[in-house]
Backbone bond lengths (Angstrom), bond angles and torsions (degrees), N, CA, C in turn:
res aa  C-N    CA-C-N  psi(-1)  N-CA   C-N-CA  omega(-1)  CA-C   N-CA-C  phi
1 V - - - 1.461 - - 1.522 107.55 -
2 Y 1.310 115.94 131.21 1.453 120.37 179.05 1.534 109.18 -103.10
3 P 1.332 119.14 156.00 1.471 122.29 -171.11 1.535 115.95 -53.11
4 P 1.357 121.30 -43.36 1.475 117.43 178.97 1.533 112.95 -62.45
5 A 1.339 117.39 -28.41 1.462 119.75 179.21 1.523 111.15 -67.61
6 L 1.307 117.40 -28.25 1.460 120.72 177.80 1.531 111.18 -65.56
7 M 1.328 116.37 -26.50 1.460 120.89 177.98 1.526 112.14 -94.28
8 G 1.332 117.17 3.40 1.463 120.48 179.80 1.515 114.25 83.81
9 I 1.320 117.49 16.74 1.461 121.96 -179.56 1.523 108.22 -106.62
10 D 1.325 116.09 129.27 1.467 120.51 179.23 1.530 108.57 -109.17
11 I 1.322 116.95 108.08 1.462 120.75 -177.26 1.530 111.79 -107.09
12 R 1.323 117.53 8.53 1.465 119.42 -175.29 1.520 112.66 -62.39
13 R 1.335 117.90 -45.72 1.470 120.43 -178.52 1.533 110.38 -66.68
14 A 1.325 117.37 -42.50 1.459 120.58 179.23 1.534 110.91 -63.73
15 L 1.326 116.47 -39.27 1.460 120.53 178.07 1.529 111.19 -65.88
16 A 1.318 116.40 -37.01 1.474 120.19 177.77 1.519 110.48 -64.57
17 Y 1.341 116.92 -47.95 1.463 120.02 -180.00 1.528 111.81 -65.97
18 L 1.309 117.27 -35.91 1.459 121.05 177.39 1.520 110.78 -64.16
19 S 1.333 117.23 -41.94 1.470 121.16 178.43 1.525 110.88 -65.07
20 I 1.320 116.56 -40.42 1.465 120.26 178.65 1.524 110.23 -63.02
21 A 1.326 117.11 -47.86 1.460 121.03 -179.33 1.527 111.94 -64.65
22 L 1.324 117.27 -42.49 1.464 120.95 179.61 1.530 110.58 -64.49
23 G 1.324 116.82 -41.76 1.462 119.65 178.27 1.515 112.52 -62.71
24 L 1.335 116.57 -43.03 1.467 119.66 177.88 1.523 111.23 -64.44
25 L 1.325 117.21 -40.10 1.464 120.59 179.32 1.525 110.89 -63.67
26 I 1.315 117.73 -45.82 1.467 121.24 179.02 1.524 110.14 -62.25
27 F 1.332 117.04 -43.61 1.461 120.61 179.63 1.528 110.69 -61.30
28 L 1.329 117.48 -47.30 1.461 120.67 -178.20 1.525 112.06 -66.55
29 L 1.331 118.04 -42.01 1.462 120.26 178.77 1.529 111.40 -65.75
30 G 1.330 116.98 -37.71 1.458 120.43 176.06 1.520 111.95 -64.64
31 T 1.323 116.30 -40.03 1.460 120.65 178.59 1.525 110.78 -66.91
32 L 1.334 116.86 -42.05 1.466 120.02 177.84 1.530 111.28 -63.66
33 A 1.314 118.24 -39.95 1.465 120.72 177.43 1.520 110.73 -63.55
34 W 1.321 116.51 -40.04 1.461 119.89 179.63 1.529 110.81 -65.77
35 F 1.356 116.99 -45.01 1.464 120.38 177.56 1.517 111.25 -62.67
36 N 1.320 117.91 -39.49 1.451 121.93 178.75 1.529 111.07 -62.37
37 A 1.309 116.85 -41.18 1.469 120.37 179.11 1.525 110.39 -66.71
38 K 1.313 117.27 -40.27 1.469 120.08 179.10 1.523 110.61 -67.44
39 L 1.338 116.29 -35.48 1.462 120.72 178.64 1.527 111.05 -65.18
40 H 1.338 117.44 -36.51 1.458 122.21 179.08 1.527 112.24 -92.47
41 R 1.306 116.53 11.40 1.471 124.85 175.81 1.528 113.20 56.56
42 K 1.323 116.11 42.21 1.460 120.67 174.13 1.516 108.63 -90.08
43 E 1.319 115.90 137.76 1.463 119.51 178.99 1.518 111.77 -78.76
44 T 1.329 116.64 -36.41 1.456 121.27 -178.75 1.524 108.64 -119.11
45 V 1.317 115.21 127.52 1.465 120.20 177.68 1.522 106.75 -86.13
46 D 1.334 116.55 119.86 1.464 119.51 -176.28 1.542 112.30 -136.57
47 F 1.318 116.66 28.56 1.467 119.93 179.24 1.524 109.24 -132.66
48 W 1.333 115.14 174.57 1.461 124.60 -175.98 1.512 110.68 53.84
49 L 1.315 117.47 -126.18 1.465 120.63 -176.67 1.519 112.71 -69.32
50 Y 1.319 117.12 -22.44 1.460 119.71 -178.60 1.528 111.96 -69.74
51 R 1.314 118.62 -11.23 1.471 120.54 172.97 1.525 110.90 -70.00
52 F 1.326 116.17 -29.19 1.466 121.28 -174.45 1.522 113.30 -105.42
53 S 1.313 117.35 -26.73 1.465 121.24 -176.78 1.522 108.87 -139.65
54 R 1.310 116.88 131.79 1.458 120.34 179.94 1.524 111.30 -70.87
55 H 1.318 116.95 -28.74 1.470 121.58 179.71 1.519 109.68 -133.16
56 P 1.337 118.39 77.76 1.468 119.87 -176.94 1.528 113.61 -66.37
57 Q 1.342 117.68 -24.54 1.465 118.44 176.76 1.522 110.42 -65.72
58 Y 1.321 117.09 -41.55 1.470 120.25 177.63 1.531 110.37 -65.69
59 L 1.317 116.61 -42.61 1.462 120.57 178.09 1.526 110.79 -60.15
60 G 1.331 116.59 -44.52 1.459 120.72 178.04 1.514 112.14 -62.71
61 W 1.328 116.21 -40.98 1.466 119.84 179.07 1.522 110.75 -64.54
62 I 1.317 117.25 -41.53 1.467 120.68 -178.82 1.529 110.20 -65.22
63 I 1.346 118.08 -44.08 1.463 120.66 179.68 1.531 110.27 -66.79
64 W 1.339 117.62 -41.52 1.474 121.61 177.88 1.520 110.61 -61.41
65 S 1.326 116.64 -46.24 1.466 119.10 -177.30 1.531 111.39 -69.19
66 Y 1.321 117.35 -30.94 1.462 119.96 175.80 1.531 110.16 -65.55
67 G 1.325 117.03 -42.46 1.464 120.59 176.29 1.518 111.68 -62.75
68 L 1.323 116.46 -39.29 1.463 120.37 177.01 1.518 110.90 -64.47
69 M 1.321 116.76 -38.83 1.469 120.55 177.49 1.532 109.91 -64.93
70 L 1.337 117.31 -42.47 1.459 120.42 178.24 1.527 111.43 -61.64
71 L 1.327 116.67 -35.97 1.458 120.43 178.09 1.520 110.72 -71.14
72 A 1.323 117.38 -39.07 1.473 121.09 -178.85 1.526 111.74 -68.35
73 I 1.317 117.26 -31.27 1.466 120.30 179.67 1.527 110.88 -63.07
74 Q 1.322 116.84 -30.23 1.458 121.14 -176.82 1.522 113.41 -82.52
75 A 1.333 117.18 -8.76 1.463 120.53 -177.79 1.528 110.38 -68.77
76 P 1.324 116.92 139.07 1.472 118.56 177.94 1.526 111.04 -70.47
77 I 1.295 115.73 145.82 1.461 122.25 179.94 1.533 107.75 -103.20
78 P 1.337 117.58 133.55 1.461 119.70 179.43 1.534 112.16 -62.20
79 L 1.304 115.97 154.33 1.458 124.21 177.41 1.523 113.05 66.84
80 G 1.317 117.49 17.69 1.458 120.70 174.65 1.519 115.26 70.59
81 E 1.315 118.11 17.28 1.465 120.42 178.75 1.520 110.02 -72.70
82 E 1.302 115.60 167.97 1.466 122.12 179.28 1.524 108.95 -88.81
83 N 1.328 117.28 138.02 1.459 122.07 178.34 1.529 108.91 -83.51
84 P 1.336 117.62 113.28 1.456 119.33 -176.98 1.521 113.69 -75.39
85 G 1.330 117.24 -11.97 1.454 119.60 -177.49 1.519 110.94 82.94
86 A 1.288 115.42 -178.73 1.455 119.65 -176.52 1.517 111.12 -134.11
87 S 1.322 117.52 31.23 1.459 119.38 -173.48 1.516 113.01 -69.97
88 L 1.315 119.55 -37.03 1.464 119.82 179.84 1.528 111.79 -68.19
89 P 1.346 119.93 -49.94 1.470 118.04 176.29 1.524 112.67 -59.91
90 W 1.350 116.88 -36.57 1.457 119.58 178.46 1.532 110.35 -64.88
91 S 1.321 117.63 -44.37 1.460 121.14 -179.84 1.511 111.32 -61.68
92 I 1.311 117.12 -43.69 1.468 120.89 -179.39 1.522 110.41 -64.92
93 S 1.336 117.71 -47.18 1.464 119.25 -178.96 1.524 111.25 -65.44
94 S 1.326 118.20 -36.57 1.463 120.21 178.32 1.524 111.90 -66.79
95 L 1.313 116.71 -39.10 1.466 119.75 178.07 1.526 110.82 -67.77
96 I 1.320 117.66 -35.87 1.461 120.38 177.96 1.523 110.26 -66.98
97 I 1.336 117.19 -43.67 1.462 121.38 -179.99 1.524 110.58 -65.05
98 A 1.323 117.47 -41.98 1.455 121.62 -175.11 1.527 113.36 -75.10
99 S 1.321 117.31 -20.16 1.472 117.99 -176.94 1.510 112.95 -86.42
């Protein structure tokens, strides 16, 4: 049980959509920065998001996929089974992408 649930507030769906939107935004801004650097013939991209993250596209993908996993966990399972979630496959794929 997480603290907002104790007050009767369910923020799981909003948090999932926020993660998806934030991940897409980071991915797109990172891609635009990379294209801008290539357009100006820079060898090393060192502005915008690249000041904070060496690979903002990977960071955006990881945040987006985490939000998608949070959304999938909330989906109802047929026949009343328990939803095991997707945290292990997500962790493995994120580690593969990040390495």
